[in-house]
N, C-alpha and C positions, 0 to 999 in steps of 0.2 A: 544664536543664528547661525553661528560655523557651523554645529551641528547637525540642522535641516540642509544647510548648502550638500556636507559628503554626502548624508545619506541620498539626496535628488541624486547623485552622479553616480552614484555605484549601479551596478545592474539588479533588478528585480530576482531573489531566489525563488528558482527555479523547486520545484517540487512536482510530486505524481500523489493523486486522491486513489486510493482504490478499496472498496467496498466490499466485504468479506460477511458473506448473510449463508447460516445455516438452511441447508434444504432435508428439510423434516420427513420426506419424502424418499429422495434416494441417500438420505444419511450422512450425505460428506458437506462437507465446507465449501462454499465458492466464491471467486475471486474474481469481480469486473470493476470496470475501473472508463468513466467518459473522458481520460485522459490520456488512454493508453487502448486506439483502434485495435482490437481482436484478442484482448487479452480476457481469454476465459478462463480458469483455470481452477479445478476440482481437487479434494482431498480429504478423506477420512479425520483424519490428524491437523487440527490447527493451527501449531506450531510448524509443521511442514508445507501444511499451505505457502505459509507466511515467508517460507524460507526459501523455495518454488519459486512464490511471485517475485521475491527480490529479484532472484535471477532470471526470470522471463520478463520484467518493467525496461530495462536496459537493452536486452538485446529485439524486443521489439519496436519500443523506440527507430534502433541504428535502422531496421530493417524497412521500416517506414517512413526513415528520412523527418523523422519528425523531434529529432535533439535543435535544440537550441544553440546559437553558435559557439558560445560560453561554455559548453556542457560538454569538459573530459567522461567520457564512458565508460574508461577503463577505469575510473576514481569511484565507480558507481551514481545512481541515481536513486536523490533521497526520493522514499515512497511514502507517504504517510496514510496507514493502514485505521479503516473503520472497520471496526466487527459489529456484527448485527447478528444477538441470539437470546435465547432466555437459557438461563445458569438456574438449574435445577441444584437449586440450596439443601446440605442436607439436615436432620432433625437435631436439635442440638441435645447432647447428652447431657442424663441429669443423674450425674453422682451424689451419691448421699454420703 
């Protein structure tokens, strides 16, 4: 019972969800978020887009005055990234 009371007194963890999808027509990955108004980023390289998004999220939240009071933006903002895209696998090699 004690651990339940301790959890109830802690503030809820804050994180931001970002969705990343491949725009096949443009040939780039696109990041958007319902949690971060105005976040639209794109890059041909997925890892570079993820890095860019990690920098953009706290900046946009701060500019929109949308950071919770208990979040220190200088320490970063937890970002959950969901990537949606088609991975084309390589055919297995058949060695004899």
